[in-house]
DOPADO-85670 format. One record per atom (N, C-alpha, C): residue number from 1; x, y, z. Coordinates in steps of 0.05 Angstrom, whole numbers, m for minus. Example, Ala and Ser with C-alpha at 12.3 -4.5 7.8 and 13.67 -1.06 7.14 Angstrom:
fiza; px; py; pz
1; 264; m114; 156
1; 246; m90; 156
1; 264; m66; 156
2; 257; m45; 142
2; 273; m21; 143
2; 258; 1; 157
! end
This chain:
fiza; px; py; pz
1; 15; m26; 4
1; 6; m8; 1
1; 13; 31; 1
2; 12; 43; m21
2; 28; 60; m20
2; 13; 94; m7
3; 26; 104; 4
3; 5; 132; 15
3; 20; 156; m4
4; 4; 171; m16
4; 15; 192; m23
4; 10; 230; m4
5; m12; 225; 17
5; m27; 245; 25
5; m3; 249; 35
6; 11; 280; 42
6; 31; 291; 53
6; 29; 292; 86
7; 5; 301; 82
7; m8; 306; 123
7; m1; 267; 131
8; m23; 254; 121
8; m21; 227; 124
8; 7; 216; 140
9; 36; 222; 112
9; 44; 211; 119
9; 75; 223; 146
10; 72; 254; 142
10; 79; 259; 169
10; 68; 259; 200
11; 40; 246; 198
11; 26; 229; 218
11; 39; 204; 221
12; 40; 194; 208
12; 54; 168; 202
12; 79; 170; 221
13; 89; 180; 204
13; 132; 185; 217
13; 117; 197; 240
14; 110; 212; 249
14; 104; 221; 283
14; 94; 202; 292
15; 79; 177; 293
15; 68; 162; 306
15; 88; 141; 311
16; 108; 127; 278
16; 129; 115; 285
16; 160; 130; 303
17; 155; 153; 303
17; 180; 170; 323
17; 172; 163; 352
18; 146; 162; 357
18; 142; 162; 384
18; 133; 137; 397
19; 127; 128; 376
19; 129; 100; 376
19; 157; 80; 395
20; 182; 95; 378
20; 203; 84; 375
20; 218; 107; 403
21; 215; 113; 411
21; 212; 122; 442
21; 200; 106; 463
22; 167; 101; 459
22; 156; 93; 466
22; 164; 57; 479
23; 183; 46; 460
23; 197; 28; 463
23; 222; 31; 488
24; 234; 38; 488
24; 261; 51; 506
24; 247; 65; 534
25; 224; 83; 528
25; 216; 83; 559
25; 215; 68; 571
26; 184; 50; 558
26; 166; 31; 571
26; 185; m1; 581
27; 213; 7; 557
27; 236; m13; 567
27; 251; m6; 598
28; 252; 10; 594
28; 258; 26; 627
28; 251; 21; 644
29; 222; 32; 642
29; 201; 23; 668
29; 200; m6; 678
30; 192; m26; 653
30; 208; m47; 660
30; 225; m63; 678
31; 249; m51; 674
31; 279; m65; 683
31; 277; m40; 712
32; 263; m24; 712
32; 259; m5; 739
32; 241; m14; 765
33; 222; m32; 755
33; 206; m33; 768
33; 211; m65; 778
34; 208; m70; 798
34; 209; m101; 801
34; 182; m120; 822
35; 157; m105; 812
35; 132; m121; 817
35; 134; m137; 787
36; 123; m154; 789
36; 121; m178; 765
36; 97; m169; 752
37; 84; m163; 761
37; 52; m148; 741
37; 59; m125; 722
38; 78; m96; 739
38; 74; m82; 723
38; 89; m83; 705
39; 118; m110; 714
39; 136; m112; 699
39; 128; m120; 678
40; 110; m136; 672
40; 91; m137; 649
40; 84; m123; 629
41; 61; m111; 653
41; 48; m86; 641
41; 63; m69; 614
42; 96; m64; 637
42; 109; m44; 617
42; 120; m61; 587
43; 135; m87; 604
43; 141; m99; 587
43; 130; m112; 558
44; 94; m107; 558
44; 72; m116; 539
44; 59; m83; 525
45; 66; m54; 532
45; 60; m30; 518
45; 90; m42; 508
46; 121; m42; 514
46; 148; m34; 496
46; 135; m56; 473
47; 129; m75; 477
47; 126; m108; 456
47; 103; m90; 435
48; 90; m82; 446
48; 68; m74; 415
48; 76; m47; 403
49; 88; m35; 416
49; 102; m10; 401
49; 109; m24; 386
50; 136; m46; 391
50; 154; m60; 365
50; 137; m67; 348
51; 127; m75; 355
51; 103; m95; 329
51; 84; m73; 316
52; 91; m61; 322
52; 74; m30; 305
52; 85; m19; 291
53; 116; m14; 287
53; 147; m3; 284
53; 147; m27; 268
54; 146; m51; 264
54; 147; m63; 242
54; 127; m69; 228
55; 95; m67; 230
55; 79; m55; 213
55; 87; m40; 192
56; 81; m13; 211
56; 99; 13; 196
56; 106; 23; 182
57; 147; m1; 179
57; 159; 0; 169
57; 154; 3; 137
58; 144; m21; 132
58; 129; m36; 104
58; 121; m24; 95
59; 95; m3; 104
59; 75; 20; 101
59; 91; 39; 90
60; 97; 53; 109
60; 131; 71; 108
60; 150; 62; 79
61; 161; 47; 82
61; 172; 50; 63
61; 160; 30; 31
62; 142; 36; 18
62; 129; 28; m1
62; 117; 56; m10
63; 109; 66; 14
63; 95; 109; 6
63; 124; 119; 0
64; 146; 119; 11
64; 175; 130; m2
64; 188; 111; m21
65; 185; 99; m27
65; 203; 76; m45
65; 200; 90; m69
66; 219; 95; m93
66; 209; 116; m107
66; 201; 148; m114
67; 199; 162; m97
67; 182; 182; m96
67; 190; 200; m86
68; 183; 224; m100
68; 198; 246; m97
68; 195; 261; m79
69; 176; 255; m56
69; 171; 278; m41
69; 194; 279; m13
70; 191; 299; m10
70; 214; 309; 2
70; 203; 308; 28
71; 187; 289; 45
71; 185; 292; 69
71; 216; 269; 79
72; 219; 267; 105
72; 243; 268; 117
72; 227; 250; 150
73; 256; 237; 165
73; 246; 228; 181
73; 242; 245; 204
74; 259; 266; 191
74; 271; 291; 203
74; 237; 309; 212
75; 228; 304; 191
75; 203; 333; 182
75; 177; 319; 207
76; 178; 300; 224
76; 165; 290; 227
76; 150; 317; 254
77; 127; 324; 254
77; 121; 330; 284
77; 126; 332; 303
78; 137; 343; 322
78; 144; 353; 345
78; 133; 365; 366
79; 104; 338; 378
79; 84; 346; 395
79; 93; 343; 419
80; 68; 344; 430
80; 78; 333; 471
80; 76; 311; 464
81; 71; 301; 460
81; 79; 270; 469
81; 100; 259; 459
82; 122; 273; 440
82; 142; 274; 443
82; 164; 289; 465
83; 151; 303; 467
83; 159; 319; 494
83; 173; 303; 513
84; 141; 288; 528
84; 133; 267; 542
84; 154; 249; 546
85; 148; 232; 521
85; 180; 215; 526
85; 203; 219; 521
86; 206; 240; 523
86; 242; 249; 523
86; 240; 258; 544
87; 219; 272; 560
87; 230; 273; 591
87; 242; 245; 607
88; 214; 221; 595
88; 218; 195; 606
88; 244; 198; 600
89; 264; 197; 583
89; 287; 175; 567
89; 299; 198; 589
90; 290; 218; 591
90; 320; 231; 604
90; 323; 231; 635
91; 290; 213; 647
91; 293; 219; 674
91; 299; 194; 684
92; 309; 188; 708
92; 322; 173; 726
92; 296; 158; 747
93; 278; 173; 755
93; 266; 171; 777
93; 243; 159; 764
94; 237; 129; 766
94; 219; 123; 765
94; 184; 134; 758
95; 176; 154; 787
95; 156; 170; 792
95; 146; 184; 758
96; 169; 200; 756
96; 176; 219; 724
96; 170; 202; 715
97; 185; 180; 707
97; 182; 168; 687
97; 157; 154; 676
98; 144; 144; 686
98; 119; 136; 693
98; 94; 160; 689
99; 95; 169; 705
99; 73; 201; 693
99; 82; 216; 665
100; 112; 214; 651
100; 116; 223; 627
100; 94; 201; 605
101; 112; 175; 618
101; 92; 159; 594
101; 70; 156; 595
102; 49; 165; 614
102; 19; 167; 620
102; 5; 191; 596
103; 19; 207; 608
103; 12; 250; 593
103; 31; 231; 557
104; 47; 228; 552
104; 66; 217; 526
104; 31; 202; 520
105; 25; 185; 518
105; 7; 164; 510
105; m17; 181; 517
106; m31; 193; 528
106; m53; 215; 526
106; m54; 238; 502
107; m26; 240; 493
107; m13; 250; 467
107; m17; 235; 437
108; m9; 207; 452
108; m10; 194; 423
108; m31; 178; 413
109; m43; 177; 429
109; m76; 174; 426
109; m84; 192; 404
110; m84; 225; 412
110; m93; 237; 394
110; m78; 233; 372
111; m59; 232; 368
111; m49; 222; 343
111; m59; 214; 327
112; m68; 178; 343
112; m69; 159; 327
112; m105; 178; 321
113; m126; 194; 336
113; m143; 196; 321
113; m146; 213; 300
114; m137; 231; 303
114; m115; 250; 277
114; m121; 236; 253
115; m97; 216; 253
115; m95; 193; 237
115; m125; 179; 223
116; m139; 168; 235
116; m153; 150; 229
116; m182; 176; 208
117; m176; 202; 225
117; m195; 210; 214
117; m194; 223; 183
118; m176; 214; 170
118; m172; 220; 140
118; m190; 191; 127
119; m198; 216; 111
119; m216; 191; 95
119; m201; 170; 79
120; m191; 184; 76
120; m161; 162; 54
120; m156; 139; 76
121; m156; 132; 99
121; m138; 125; 125
121; m163; 99; 123
122; m183; 117; 117
122; m216; 100; 116
122; m211; 83; 95
123; m198; 81; 82
123; m210; 66; 60
123; m179; 45; 62
124; m174; 47; 74
124; m130; 32; 65
124; m146; 23; 97
125; m156; m2; 86
125; m168; m19; 110
125; m142; m39; 120
126; m120; m49; 120
126; m92; m48; 143
126; m80; m38; 150
127; m82; m10; 146
127; m62; 14; 152
127; m92; 15; 181
128; m114; 26; 171
128; m134; 27; 188
128; m133; 12; 213
129; m137; m17; 211
129; m137; m37; 226
129; m114; m43; 243
130; m91; m31; 233
130; m53; m34; 254
130; m62; m10; 273
131; m75; 7; 255
131; m75; 34; 276
131; m103; 28; 298
132; m119; 26; 284
132; m149; 27; 318
132; m133; 1; 330
133; m126; m19; 327
133; m113; m33; 342
133; m92; m27; 361
134; m74; m12; 350
134; m66; m3; 373
134; m71; 21; 387
135; m87; 31; 384
135; m101; 52; 396
135; m119; 50; 404
136; m133; 18; 412
136; m147; m1; 427
136; m139; m12; 451
137; m111; m9; 447
137; m86; m24; 467
137; m78; m9; 485
138; m67; 20; 471
138; m57; 44; 494
138; m84; 49; 513
139; m111; 51; 496
139; m134; 70; 520
139; m128; 44; 532
140; m126; 6; 529
140; m137; m16; 549
140; m122; m11; 573
141; m87; m12; 556
141; m73; m11; 583
141; m65; 22; 597
142; m75; 36; 595
142; m81; 64; 597
142; m110; 54; 633
143; m125; 44; 633
143; m145; 49; 645
143; m129; 16; 671
144; m115; 0; 656
144; m102; m10; 668
144; m80; m10; 686
145; m58; 19; 681
145; m49; 29; 702
145; m53; 49; 722
146; m76; 63; 704
146; m88; 84; 722
146; m100; 60; 748
147; m107; 40; 748
147; m123; 25; 768
147; m90; 11; 780
148; m88; 15; 782
148; m57; m4; 792
148; m48; 36; 813
149; m50; 53; 798
149; m42; 68; 811
149; m58; 73; 826
150; m80; 82; 822
150; m111; 94; 836
150; m110; 61; 863
151; m101; 47; 864
151; m99; 27; 884
151; m84; 29; 902
152; m61; 50; 907
152; m43; 59; 916
152; m27; 34; 924
153; m18; 25; 904
153; 6; 7; 911
153; 23; 9; 895
154; 22; 34; 882
154; 54; 32; 860
154; 73; 49; 885
155; 69; 46; 905
155; 102; 61; 923
155; 123; 46; 925
156; 94; 18; 936
156; 119; 2; 942
156; 127; m27; 910
157; 137; m10; 883
157; 134; m22; 863
157; 172; m16; 858
158; 174; 11; 861
158; 199; 25; 855
158; 225; 14; 875
159; 240; 14; 865
159; 268; m3; 872
159; 278; 27; 885
160; 300; 29; 908
160; 303; 60; 907
160; 335; 66; 895
161; 342; 80; 901
161; 363; 73; 893
161; 379; 103; 904
! end
């Protein structure tokens, strides 16, 4: 499938870039937290982003192969999600990393919704399915982690350095 709409391509590159950061940050969290339940949660988040990158990689490759498009990876939008995941990458405080991930995921969901609103995407079933599936997963995982945080159990899950 080849995508020619520049705005969709920029949005997909943005989602690709954010998920690259998610892999690193959620991997960092899974190593920082010592409770198996939370470790598995964060590992699942990183694994799902890896899967999405693999799926998007082939779509983006086909779209840019022999393309005259001037869009580059560096041209992707720098939005709040990139900012929050960047903060999470830079921090060594597990609480800061976790909160930054929550904010980053909140803005990432908006990026997915924006791309899914394009009429062209609605007529690309495989891309629509990939993005919708990952969006649902992020929403589901967001509810899971919020429930864990609200249960006030999280404080004992952090390794004290």
